[in-house]
Backbone as a ProteinNet text record, in pm:
[ID]
protein_1_A
[PRIMARY]
XXXXXXXXXXXXXXXXXXXXXXXXXXXXXXXXXXXXXXXXXXXXXXXXXXXXXXXXXXXXXXXXXXXXXXXXXXXXXXXXXXXXXXXXXXXXXXXXXXXXXXXXXXXXXXXXXXXXXXXXXXXXXXXXXXXXXXXXXXXXXXXXXXXXXXXXXXXXXXXXXXXXXXXXXXXXXXXXXXXXXXXXXXXXXXXXXXXXXXXXXXXXXXXXXXXXXXXXXXXXXXXXXXXXXXXXXXXXXXXXXXXXXXXXXXXXXXXXXXXXXXXXXXXXXXXXXXXXXXXXXXXXX
[TERTIARY]
15515.9	15524.9	15425.5	15469.9	15383.6	15267.4	15152.7	15031.2	15049	15121.1	15137	15220.7	15315.3	15399.3	15318.7	15233.4	15147	15054.9	14997.1	14904.4	14975.7	15097.5	15176.1	15207.2	15241.9	15273.1	15150	15033.4	14910.6	14877.3	14896.6	14871.5	14964.8	15092.8	15190.9	15157	15117.8	15083.1	14957.3	14859.1	14737.5	14770.5	14852.4	14889.9	14967.9	15060	15138.1	15048.5	14953.8	14863.3	14780	14724.4	14643.4	14727.4	14853.1	14943.7	14967.2	14994.1	15016.8	14893.9	14776.1	14652.6	14634.5	14646.9	14617.1	14727.7	14842.2	14943.3	14902.9	14822.7	14788.8	14655.2	14578.4	14446.6	14435.9	14331.4	14300.9	14207.1	14258.4	14174.9	14057.8	14079.8	13971.3	13856	13889.8	13784.5	13713.7	13791.7	13730.5	13636.4	13679.5	13596.4	13471	13485	13369.5	13264.2	13308	13215.2	13148.2	13226.4	13172.3	13071.8	13092.3	13002.4	12867	12861.4	12737.9	12657.9	12673.8	12610.1	12459.8	12385.3	12241.3	12221	12163.1	12152.1	12063.5	11957.2	11865.6	11936.2	12019.6	12094.1	12196.5	12252.9	12345.4	12274.8	12153.2	12075.2	12047.5	12015.5	11994.8	12118	12235.5	12361.1	12385.1	12353.7	12371	12282.4	12157.5	12064.6	12112.2	12151.5	12196.3	12322.9	12413.8	12535.8	12503.6	12413.2	12379.6	12302	12224.4	12161.6	12268.8	12373.8	12483.4	12553.3	12565.5	12631.5	12546.3	12414.8	12328.2	12342.3	12357.6	12382.3	12520.2	12617.9	12752.6	12755.8	12680.3	12672	12605.2	12503.4	12436	12530.6	12612.3	12708.2	12806.3	12866.3	12967.5	12903.4	12774	12706.9	12699.4	12685	12687.1	12821.1	12930.1	13062	13079.6	13032.5	13042.8	12963.9	12843.3	12760.3	12828.8	12890.8	12963.6	13081.9	13139.2	13250.9	13205.9	13075.2	13022.5	12978.4	12982.4	12939.8	12806.5	12696.9	12563.8	12508.8	12569	12527.9	12393.8	12297.7	12168.6	12185.6	12094.7	12109.9	12125.1	12040.4	12048	12180.1	12222.2	12350	12466.3	12454.7	12557.6	12568.2	12452.8	12453.8	12520.1	12489.1	12552.8	12704	12745.1	12887.5	12956.4	12886.5	12943.9	12972.3	12878.2	12897.4	13006.2	13018.8	13129.2	13263.1	13272.1	13394.8	13425.4	13321.5	13340.8	13397.4	13345.4	13395.6	13541.3	13573.2	13710	13808.9	13767.9	13854.5	13887.8	13793.3	13810.7	13883.2	13851.2	13887.9	13983.3	13978	14053.8	14195.2	14294.1	14431.4	14452.9	14563.7	14598.7	14608.1	14667.9	14687.3	14578.8	14476.4	14374	14274.6	14216.3	14121.9	13985.8	13892.6	13755.6	13740	13809.5	13798.9	13851.6	13963.9	14020	13927.5	13861.3	13767.9	13651.9	13597.8	13484.1	13524.1	13643.5	13691.1	13704.4	13759.9	13774.7	13638.1	13542.8	13407.8	13341.3	13348.3	13283.6	13352.7	13483.6	13556.2	13510.4	13492.6	13449.3	13305.2	13221.7	13080	13049.6	13122.1	13085.3	13196.7	13313.3	13425.7	13460.9	13446.9	13484.8	13635.2	13706.4	13850.4	13881.1	13981.3	14016.7	14050.8	14115.3	14153.9	14032.4	13922.3	13799.5	13745.6	13746.1	13692.7	13780	13911.2	14002.7	13977.3	13959.7	13930.8	13799.6	13697.6	13567.7	13580.6	13655.1	13673.4	13751.7	13855	13935	13852.4	13775	13691.8	13584.7	13533.6	13435.9	13497.8	13618.2	13685.8	13715.8	13763	13793.2	13666.6	13557	13429.2	13386	13403.4	13371.8	13461.4	13590.8	13683.6	13650.5	13600.2	13561.4	13447	13349.9	13238.7	13287.1	13379.5	13438.4	13506.5	13584.5	13653.4	13556.9	13448.8	13348.7	13289.9	13248.1	13187.5	13290.4	13412.7	13517.2	13552.6	13559.8	13591	13479.5	13353.7	13242.4	13249.4	13278.2	13289.3	13407.1	13521.6	13639.9	13620.2	13556.2	13532.1	13434	13358.4	13261.2	13326.1	13458.4	13529.7	13556.6	13538.8	13562.8	13711.1	13796.1	13940.1	13994	14051.6	14103.3	14211.5	14216.6	14317.2	14458.6	14545.3	14684.4	14721.2	14622.6	14653.8	14700.8	14631.4	14665	14772.7	14791.4	14884.3	14817.9	14689.4	14612.1	14465	14382.8	14240.5	14174.8	14095.2	14037.4	13940.8	13880.4	13786.5	13857.7	13990.9	14066.1	14067.7	14029.5	14019.3	13909.5	13808	13693	13732.8	13795	13836.3	13940.8	14027.7	14127.4	14058	13955	13879.9	13809.1	13750.6	13680.9	13777.6	13897.9	13998.4	14036.1	14057.8	14094.3	13982.8	13858.2	13745.4	13732.8	13755.2	13751.1	13856.5	13977.5	14085	14050.1	13991	13953.4	13847.4	13749.7	13645.4	13703.8	13798.6	13862.4	13935.2	14006.8	14077.6	13978.3	13867.3	13767.5	13703.6	13672.7	13609.1	13702.8	13832	13930.1	13976.9	13996.5	14059.7	13967.5	13854.3	13762.1	13620.8	13612.5	13484.9	13376.7	13414.3	13317.9	13239.2	13305.6	13245	13194.5	13232.6	13199.6	13049.3	12962.5	12818.9	12754	12813.4	12748.8	12803.8	12898.6	12962.9	12865.7	12767.7	12670.4	12590.7	12538.5	12460.5	12546.5	12666.6	12750.4	12796.6	12817.2	12858.3	12745.8	12623.1	12508.6	12496	12515.5	12510.5	12622.7	12739.6	12852.2	12821.8	12762.1	12723.2	12619.1	12524.2	12424.7	12487.1	12586.2	12657.3	12719.2	12788.6	12856.9	12759.1	12648.3	12548.7	12487.4	12461.4	12407.5	12510.6	12637.3	12739.6	12759.5	12749.6	12755.2	12637.7	12520.4	12403.3	12425.7	12493.6	12527	12620.3	12715.7	12806.9	12730.3	12632.5	12549.1	12477.3	12428.8	12365.2	12464.7	12588.2	12690.2	12721.5	12724.2	12745.7	12630.4	12508.1	12392.6	12396.7	12442.3	12452	12551	12657.4	12758	12723.2	12611.5	12569.4	12639.4	12706.6	12777.6	12688.6	12667.2	12583.1	12657.3	12785.2	12864.6	12962.9	12994.2	13095.9	13065	12937.6	12901.8	12968.5	12968.6	13027	13175.7	13245.9	13388.6	13410.4	13327.6	13337.7	13312.3	13215.8	13184.1	13298.4	13362.6	13479	13591.4	13615.8	13717.3	13683.6	13555.8	13515.3	13542.8	13512.4	13535.7	13684.8	13767.5	13912.2	13962.8	13911.6	13955.3	13910.9	13800.1	13752.4	13847.8	13909.9	14011.3	14130.7	14173.8	14286.8	14252.7	14129.1	14088.8	14077.8	14058.2	14045.6	14178.4	14289.6	14421.3	14448.5	14466.7	14471.4	14603.7	14646.9	14768.4	14739.3	14616.7	14580.8	14460.3	14417.7	14306.3	14175.4	14105.4	13976.1	13981	14099	14111.9	14128	14125	14141.8	14280.6	14287.7	14414.6	14434.8	14422.2	14438.2	14330.6	14205.6	14096.3	14114.8	14157.2	14173.4	14284.4	14391.4	14501.2	14452.6	14371.7	14318	14231.2	14144.1	14059.1	14143.3	14243.6	14326.9	14407.7	14466.4	14550.1	14466.7	14349.3	14268.6	14180.5	14151.8	14058.9	14100.8	14226.1	14262.8	14265	14291.4	14293.7	14154.1	14052.3	13914.8	13838.7	13908.8	13847.9	13755	13781	13697.3	13783.8	13719.7	13790.2	13848.3	13974.1	14037.3	13967.8	13938.7	13879	13744.8	13665.4	13534.5	13548.8	13643.2	13665.3	13708.9	13801.9	13849.4	13738.6	13656.1	13543.8	13448.2	13419.2	13330.3	13392.7	13522.8	13591.8	13587.9	13612	13607.4	13466.8	13365.5	13227.3	13195	13243.9	13217.2	13282.1	13403	13468.3	13389.4	13340.1	13262.9	13133.1	13069	12946.9	12979.1	13090.1	13132.1	13156.5	13226	13256.7	13128.7	13036.5	12910.7	12829.1	12826.8	12747.8	12802.2	12932.4	12993	12959.9	12910.2	12887.8	12788.3	12678.5	12588.5	12656.8	12768.9	12840.3	12886.3	12913.1	12956.2	12852.2	12753.7	12652.4	12534.4	12507.5	12391.6	12437.7	12357.4	12393.1	12372.8	12439.4	12425.5	12286.2	12222.1	12092.2	12107.9	12002	12004.7	12024.3	12087.8	12115.4	11988.8	11880.3	11760.5	11689.2	11728.4	11662.9	11711.2	11619.4	11661.2	11738.5
8141.4	8089.4	7974.5	7862.4	7748.3	7782.5	7712.6	7745.6	7725	7616.7	7592.6	7701.8	7755.9	7862.1	7991.2	8019.2	8136.4	8125	8004.9	7984.6	7998.2	7942.2	7953.9	8100.1	8175.4	8317.2	8394	8362.6	8430.1	8399.4	8273.3	8237.9	8315.7	8323.2	8394.8	8543.6	8603.8	8745.9	8771.4	8679.9	8693.1	8684.4	8584.2	8566.2	8687	8738.7	8855.7	8976.4	8996.3	9110.9	9101	8981.3	8964.1	8982.2	8934.9	8952.2	9100.4	9177.1	9320.7	9391.2	9346.9	9407.5	9381.3	9254.8	9219.9	9260.3	9301.1	9361.8	9502.6	9568.2	9708.7	9729.5	9623	9638.6	9544.6	9567.7	9479.2	9369	9245.4	9134.5	9113.4	9137.4	9120.8	9215.5	9341	9438	9401.6	9355.4	9314.4	9196.7	9098.6	8981.4	9020.4	9117.4	9166.5	9224.4	9296.5	9353.6	9242.2	9143.2	9034.4	8949.6	8934.4	8851.1	8915.5	9048.5	9119	9163.4	9092.3	9133.5	9105.7	9192.3	9174.3	9089.2	8970.7	8874.7	8926.4	8997.3	9045.9	9142.8	9229.7	9320.9	9244.7	9137.8	9055.1	8991.3	8943.1	8883.2	8988.1	9110.3	9218	9245.1	9244.3	9264.9	9152.3	9029	8913.4	8925.5	8966.6	8982.2	9091.9	9205.7	9317.2	9282.3	9209.9	9170.1	9081.6	8985.4	8895.5	8965.7	9067.1	9148.7	9220.7	9267	9333.2	9236.5	9110.5	9012.5	8975.7	8979	8952.6	9063.5	9188.5	9299.2	9285.9	9243.5	9226.3	9117	9009	8901.5	8951.8	9033.6	9090	9181.4	9255.8	9346.4	9269.1	9165.4	9093	9018.4	8984.6	8917	9009	9139.3	9233.4	9225.1	9216.8	9207.3	9073	8963.9	8832.4	8828.6	8886.4	8888.9	8967.3	9080.4	9159.3	9081.8	8993.3	8911.6	8796.5	8767.1	8657.9	8537.2	8545.5	8433.9	8470.8	8439.8	8477.7	8379.1	8370.9	8277.7	8321.8	8228.8	8265.7	8321.1	8408.9	8476.1	8381.5	8275.8	8186.9	8110.8	8066	7993.8	8088.2	8212.2	8311.3	8339.5	8348.3	8373.3	8257.4	8135.3	8017.2	8020.2	8053.5	8059.6	8169.6	8280.8	8392	8349.4	8278.7	8234.4	8127.1	8044.8	7949.3	8023	8125	8203.6	8270.3	8318.6	8381.5	8280.6	8157.8	8054.1	8021.2	8006.6	7971.7	8081.2	8205.9	8315.6	8310.6	8258.9	8258.9	8136.1	8017.9	7895.8	7801.9	7797.7	7692.9	7737	7647.6	7681.6	7684.4	7743.7	7747.4	7889.5	7907	8040.1	8084	7997.5	8031.7	8130.3	8098.5	8188.5	8183.8	8259.5	8258.8	8309.6	8417.8	8472.6	8373.3	8309.9	8211	8092.6	8048.7	7937.1	7974.9	8096	8138.9	8150.6	8201.8	8212.4	8073.8	7978.9	7842.1	7779.9	7800	7745.7	7802.9	7934.8	7998.5	7961.5	7945.2	7905.3	7766.5	7675.9	7541	7539.3	7624.2	7623.4	7696.8	7806.5	7894.2	7911.6	7852.6	7860.2	8003.4	8094.9	8234.1	8246.8	8324.5	8340.4	8384.2	8321.6	8349.4	8497	8556.6	8697	8785.9	8757	8835.6	8821	8696.7	8670.9	8734.5	8731.3	8796.3	8947.1	9004	9146.8	9181	9096.7	9120.2	9118.7	9022.1	9012.4	9131.6	9172.5	9287	9414.8	9437.4	9557	9556.1	9437.7	9428	9472.2	9427.7	9468.2	9618.3	9669.6	9812.7	9896.2	9845.8	9915.4	9923.2	9812.4	9812.4	9906.2	9908.8	9999.2	10145.7	10172.6	10309.9	10356.2	10267.4	10301.9	10320.4	10234.3	10250.6	10386.4	10420.3	10548.8	10665.3	10654.7	10761.1	10787.6	10681.8	10698.7	10742.7	10686.6	10725.4	10872.5	10919.7	11061	11150.3	11107.9	11186.6	11196.9	11083.1	11084.3	11170.7	11152.6	11228.9	11377.9	11410.3	11550	11619	11540.8	11599.9	11648.4	11632.3	11683.2	11579.3	11451.7	11346.4	11327.6	11354.6	11339.6	11467.5	11457.8	11577.7	11646.6	11778.1	11856	11813.4	11805	11772.7	11629.3	11538.6	11398	11376.9	11437.9	11420.1	11516.6	11625.4	11726.9	11828.8	11810.3	11906.1	11889	11985.2	11980.7	11858.8	11785.5	11660.9	11682.3	11802.9	11827	11824.6	11840.8	11838.3	11699.4	11598.1	11463.5	11454.2	11538.2	11530.1	11562.9	11680.3	11705.7	11606.4	11558.8	11458.7	11331.1	11289.6	11169.7	11188.1	11305.5	11333.3	11323.4	11377.3	11371.5	11226.6	11147.4	11006.9	10929.1	10956.4	10887.5	10925.7	11052.7	11096.6	11026.6	11014.2	10943.6	10796.4	10735.2	10593.7	10572	10661.6	10650.1	10664.3	10753.1	10770.3	10641.8	10582.1	10457	10346.6	10339.8	10235.5	10252.2	10377.5	10400.9	10372.4	10382.3	10363.7	10218.6	10152.7	10020.6	9905.9	9938	9833.5	9861	9881.4	9921.2	9814.7	9690.5	9581.4	9597.2	9649.7	9658	9798.1	9896	10035.2	10061	10001.9	10031.9	9993.1	9898.8	9854.4	9928.1	10018.3	10081.7	10166.3	10227.1	10305.4	10218.4	10105.5	10014.2	9954	9911.3	9844.7	9941.4	10066.8	10165.4	10190.4	10200.4	10216.4	10094.7	9975.8	9855	9854.8	9902.2	9908.2	10000	10113.9	10205.3	10138.2	10066.8	9994.6	9888.8	9816.7	9715	9778.1	9889.3	9951.8	10013.3	10067.6	10124	10014.5	9897.7	9786.1	9736.7	9733.2	9688.3	9790.3	9918.6	10020.3	10005.2	9972.5	9949.3	9827.9	9725.2	9608	9647.1	9735.8	9781.8	9859.7	9940.3	10012.6	9912.9	9802.7	9697.3	9635	9614.7	9559.5	9655.1	9784.1	9883.5	9880.8	9869.2	9860.5	9732	9622.3	9494.7	9503.1	9583.3	9598	9706	9776.4	9881.8	10013.2	10029	10153.6	10246.7	10366.5	10463.3	10595.2	10597.6	10718.8	10699.4	10808.3	10809.5	10712.1	10695.5	10601.3	10637.8	10767.5	10809.9	10776.4	10789.8	10757.2	10607.9	10524.1	10379.3	10344.8	10411.8	10382.4	10422.9	10535.1	10575.5	10473.4	10426.9	10324.1	10196.7	10161.4	10041.3	10055.4	10170.3	10190.9	10181.3	10242.3	10236.7	10093.3	10024	9886.7	9792.8	9823.7	9740.1	9745.4	9861.2	9872.1	9783.6	9789.1	9705.5	9557.6	9521	9380.2	9326.6	9416.8	9373.2	9327.1	9363	9319.9	9182.4	9078.6	8940.2	8900.4	8978	8942.2	8849.7	8856.3	8774	8688.4	8602.8	8511.6	8586.8	8607.8	8674.1	8815.3	8878.3	9013.5	9018.9	8902.1	8900	8953	9036.3	9096	9230.9	9238.3	9366.8	9465.2	9416.9	9504.4	9547	9451.4	9481.9	9584.5	9576.2	9672.1	9813.6	9827	9959.3	10012.1	9927.3	9970	10007	9925	9949	10077.8	10099.3	10217.5	10344.7	10332.4	10451.9	10494.2	10402.5	10432.5	10553.8	10559.5	10676.5	10806.6	10799.1	10921	10982.2	10895.9	10943.1	10945.9	10920.8	10934.4	10822.5	10699.5	10586	10482.4	10392.6	10292.5	10184.2	10151.3	10046.8	9912.1	9876.8	9746.9	9732.2	9837.9	9832.3	9824.7	9899.3	9898.2	9760.3	9697.5	9564.6	9461.1	9474.2	9381.4	9388.1	9509.7	9526	9461.5	9479	9421.8	9269.3	9210.4	9064.8	9011.9	9083.2	9041.2	9042.5	9142.6	9150.3	9033.2	8996.2	8880.4	8751.9	8735.4	8615.8	8607.9	8722.6	8725	8686	8734.5	8697.9	8547.7	8493	8349.6	8266.3	8303.6	8230.2	8238.9	8354.8	8374.8	8295.5	8265.4	8195.2	8045.9	7992	7847.1	7792.4	7864.9	7809.3	7781	7846.9	7823.1	7680.1	7611.7	7472.3	7375.1	7425.2	7336.7	7314.5	7411.9	7400.7	7354.1	7268.1	7222	7332.4	7318.2	7416.3	7408.3	7522.4	7519.8	7458	7399.6	7341.3	7449.8	7415	7514.8	7573.4	7494.4	7544.7	7650.7	7662.9	7762.3	7900.2	7999.3	8135.6	8197.7
13978.5	14114.5	14132.6	14193.8	14211.6	14304.4	14281.2	14355	14505.3	14546.6	14689.7	14754.8	14678.9	14733	14748.6	14649.4	14659.7	14779.9	14796.8	14907.5	15042.3	15052.2	15175.7	15205.4	15101.1	15118.7	15165.9	15110.4	15151.1	15297.2	15338.5	15478.5	15571.2	15531.9	15614.6	15623.8	15511	15512.1	15595.6	15584.1	15664.6	15812.3	15849.6	15990.1	16041.6	15958.9	15998.9	16019.6	15927.6	15938.7	16066.4	16094	16214.1	16340	16336.1	16450.3	16477.8	16372.2	16389.7	16444.6	16399.2	16447.7	16596.4	16636.3	16775.8	16872.9	16821.5	16908.8	16949.7	16865.7	16887.2	16958.2	16976.3	17038.9	17158.2	17237.6	17350.1	17300.7	17294.5	17250.3	17345.5	17474.3	17571.8	17541.8	17509.1	17477.4	17347.6	17249.2	17121.8	17142.4	17220.4	17248.2	17326.6	17415.1	17491.6	17398.7	17296.4	17197.7	17118.5	17075.2	16993	17071.5	17203.3	17284.4	17307.6	17298.9	17334.2	17211.1	17100.2	16975.5	16976	16906.9	16886	16760.9	16777.9	16668.3	16555.2	16588.3	16485.1	16389.9	16444.5	16358.8	16273.7	16328.7	16251.6	16132.6	16155.7	16046.6	15939.1	15982.3	15886	15802.9	15866.9	15794.4	15694.7	15735.2	15647.2	15523.4	15542.6	15430	15335.3	15391.5	15307.9	15230.5	15295.1	15225.2	15105.7	15124.7	15014.5	14903.8	14938.8	14835.1	14753.5	14821.5	14749.4	14655	14697.6	14611.9	14490.5	14506.4	14391.1	14287.1	14334	14239.8	14175.9	14254.4	14200.9	14094.2	14118.3	14019.1	13891.3	13907.1	13789.9	13711.5	13784.7	13719.4	13632.9	13689.4	13611.2	13494.5	13506.9	13394.9	13273.3	13293.4	13181.1	13107.2	13183.1	13121.1	13050.3	13113.9	13049.2	12918.7	12920.7	12799.9	12689.2	12726.2	12626.9	12569.9	12652.3	12605.8	12516.9	12516.2	12434.4	12512.6	12647.6	12732.9	12797.2	12727.2	12774.8	12876.4	12991.9	13095.8	13155.7	13177.2	13236.1	13377.6	13421	13551.9	13670.2	13676.8	13793	13796.1	13680.5	13673.5	13703	13660.7	13687.8	13837.4	13905.2	14049.1	14123	14082.1	14142.1	14118.7	13996.9	13964.1	14045.1	14064.3	14140.1	14284.1	14346.1	14483.9	14492.9	14390.1	14389.1	14388	14304.3	14299.3	14431.8	14501.3	14631.5	14731.8	14728.8	14819.3	14788.2	14660.2	14622.4	14663.5	14651.7	14692.4	14841.2	14920.4	15065.3	15118.8	15063.4	15133.2	15060.9	14930	14862.9	14828.6	14846.5	14811.8	14662.3	14624.1	14482	14432.2	14316.1	14262.6	14167.5	14143.1	14045.1	14102.8	14218.7	14281.6	14215.6	14273.4	14225.1	14083.4	14049.5	13914.2	13811.4	13844.9	13753.9	13733	13840	13828.3	13735.9	13754.2	13672	13525.3	13499.9	13362.1	13299.5	13374.9	13323.9	13294.8	13384.7	13368.4	13242.3	13225	13110.6	12979.7	12983.6	12862.7	12816.4	12911.5	12876.5	12827.1	12886.1	12851.6	12721.4	12694.4	12583	12478.8	12503.5	12409.1	12371	12469.2	12447.3	12472.3	12391.3	12413.8	12556.9	12614.5	12753.9	12773.6	12674.1	12686.3	12708.7	12639.1	12658.8	12799.6	12850.5	12984.2	13092.2	13071.8	13166.1	13166.6	13048.5	13038.4	13108.2	13086.1	13150.4	13302.2	13356.1	13501.1	13554.8	13480.4	13523.3	13524	13418.2	13411.5	13520.9	13553.9	13662.4	13794.4	13821.9	13946.1	13946.9	13834.3	13826.3	13840.5	13785.2	13797.9	13944.1	14016.5	14158.9	14237.2	14202.4	14271	14242.6	14122.4	14089	14177.8	14202.6	14291.5	14434.5	14477.5	14610.7	14623	14519.5	14520.5	14524.5	14447.1	14443	14581.9	14649.7	14781.6	14885.5	14876.4	14971	14955.9	14831.6	14807.1	14859.6	14841.7	14894.8	15046.9	15111.4	15258	15301.9	15234.5	15271.3	15245.2	15132.8	15098.5	15189.8	15265.8	15358.8	15487	15499.1	15615.6	15721.9	15691.1	15790.6	15820.2	15720.8	15742.5	15806.3	15925.9	15993.4	15911.9	15922.5	15850.3	15891.2	15793.4	15820.9	15792.3	15789	15765.5	15622	15527.6	15386.8	15338.7	15410	15363.4	15273.3	15243.7	15164.6	15203.6	15164.2	15199.8	15135.1	15214.2	15164.3	15048	15037.7	14927.6	14792.3	14793.5	14667.5	14604.8	14681.6	14625.7	14520.8	14532.4	14441.2	14297.5	14269.6	14129.3	14079.7	14169.4	14129.2	14084.6	14158.1	14122.7	13988.6	13966.9	13840.4	13722.4	13737.8	13631.1	13601.4	13706.8	13688.4	13619.1	13656.6	13593.1	13446.6	13416	13277.2	13194	13249.7	13178.8	13159.8	13263	13253.9	13147	13139.5	13037.3	12897.3	12882.2	12750.7	12709.6	12803.8	12775.5	12739.9	12815.3	12789.6	12652.3	12615.5	12485.9	12369	12394.4	12286.9	12275	12390.5	12387.7	12431.3	12488.6	12534.7	12482.9	12351.6	12292.1	12308.8	12314.4	12330.8	12461.3	12563.8	12697.2	12731.5	12650.7	12683	12695.3	12610.1	12619.5	12752.5	12828.8	12953	13075.3	13057.4	13172.7	13254.6	13190.1	13265	13360.7	13310.1	13393.7	13504.5	13468.2	13568.3	13677.6	13640.3	13740.7	13840.9	13792.2	13883	13975	13918.5	14000.6	14104.3	14066.3	14160.3	14277.7	14249.2	14357.9	14446.8	14384.6	14462.2	14551.4	14498.6	14577.4	14701.7	14682	14794.6	14894.6	14845.8	14937.6	15024.4	14965.1	15043	15144.5	15104.9	15199.6	15311.4	15279.2	15384.1	15480.4	15425.4	15510.4	15600.3	15546.5	15627.7	15742.6	15715	15820.4	15926.7	15885	15981.5	16072.7	16015.3	16095.2	16193	16148.7	16237.6	16351.4	16321.4	16427.1	16527.8	16475.3	16564.5	16647.1	16585	16657.5	16772.3	16755	16860.2	16960.7	16936.2	17027.9	17006.5	16892.4	16863.7	16782	16833.6	16762.9	16737	16768.3	16748.6	16632.9	16564.6	16459.3	16345.5	16311.8	16205.1	16073.6	16040.4	15913.1	15906.7	16019.4	16022.2	15999.1	16060.1	16038.1	15891.4	15830.9	15691.5	15599.2	15630.4	15551.3	15565.7	15687.5	15709.2	15632.1	15630.2	15558.1	15409	15351.2	15208.7	15175.2	15257.8	15233.7	15250.3	15353.1	15377.5	15265.5	15200	15090.2	14972.1	14952	14846.3	14880.4	15007.4	15050.6	15040	15076.5	15074	14931.5	14833.6	14694	14636.7	14701.2	14654.9	14714.8	14632.3	14683	14747.1	14848.8	14919.7	15037.9	15090.6	15205.2	15169.3	15262.5	15237.6	15252.9	15140.7	15145.2	15199.1	15196.4	15249.2	15399.1	15466.9	15612.2	15647.5	15746.7	15786.2	15721.4	15589.6	15520.3	15564.6	15570.8	15613.4	15759	15842.9	15985.6	16009.1	15929.2	15944.5	15914.1	15808.3	15774.2	15888.2	15942.1	16053.1	16175	16204.7	16321.8	16308.4	16188.2	16167.7	16153.9	16090.9	16065.5	16180.9	16271.3	16380.7	16463.6	16514.5	16595.9	16517.3	16387.8	16306.3	16292.9	16295.3	16279.7	16411.5	16520.8	16652.7	16692.8	16646.6	16686.3	16758.2	16832.7	16910.5	16819.8	16840.7	16760.1	16778.8	16904.2	16932	16862.5	16866.5	16802.6	16651.1	16595.6	16451.1	16403.3	16475.5	16436.1	16451.4	16555.4	16574.7	16456	16408	16292.3	16169.1	16152.2	16037.4	16041.1	16158.4	16172.2	16143.9	16191.8	16167.3	16019	15948.4	15804.8	15732.5	15773.1	15711.3	15739	15862.1	15896.5	15816.8	15795.6	15714.6	15569.7	15518.9	15383.7	15372.6	15473	15471.6	15478.3	15566.3	15579.3	15451.5	15389.9	15268.6	15150.7	15152.7	15039.5	15037.8	15149.4	15158.3	15054.9	15021.8	14918.8	14785.8	14758.7	14633.6	14617.1	14729.9	14721.1	14774.7	14850	14907.5	14814.2	14726.3	14636.7	14498.3	14433.6	14298.8	14195.7	14083.8	13975.8	13915.6	13887.5	13816.8	13679.1	13631.9	13497.4	13394.1	13283.4	13180.2	13119.8	13120.6	13057.3	13140.4	13270	13351.8	13312.6	13314.5	13280.5	13393.5
[MASK]
+++++++++++++++++++++++++++++++++++++++++++++++++++++++++++++++++++++++++++++++++++++++++++++++++++++++++++++++++++++++++++++++++++++++++++++++++++++++++++++++++++++++++++++++++++++++++++++++++++++++++++++++++++++++++++++++++++++++++++++++++++++++++++++++++++++++++++++++++++++++++++++

């Protein structure tokens, strides 16, 4: 599919998702929440989010190094933020991951297949951490009985079985990357914990002090949806999850969507250094 067609489709899907969201909520109430935000808590959320991205950049560097592209940490962080910006704003079918793979291929002449594998494993590693935390939240009884059709605690052994199968596949078919999975998994959990802390700051900024655990569970589920590149930077997909899940967990739709929009804006603002700052010199560590 041509890049312009992919980009047009993503815009249409994003617009459709946002339309469906705002049909179901009161925009006036959502705007009222956004207007009354505490700036100091917003700054805290911004700092925590960027700390999470620094850990995420460190995580993917382990995979790149295993692939044979030993990019220095500072240059890797700059490249990571460039990829984040491209994922959000630039048209085309390549995206941030594709840009980073192209950059590393030119710099280190590593086979593209290795770099694609490294990027894929990095995303799967992040999703595994998301699943781990979401299952813990769900298993704690946050999901009301009857929604899943079975007791939510049953998700825990199911998750363990899936992780065991994934580790077996990694040890058999991705031996080059298997030794770093322990470190990257810990970093992935750290990334998600920092992002959850950022969401707590956003809740505090909006003056919401009730149902925090339910909001965090919604955020974890929405992060899985946002990781699928059907919309621009996950916009719309995340909001739909918040909008649909809010009444099931007993939280206000307007407040949930406001938190989701704020998180997207923080992501967009944080991505700007990727294009505003020059690349560090290669000699820098």
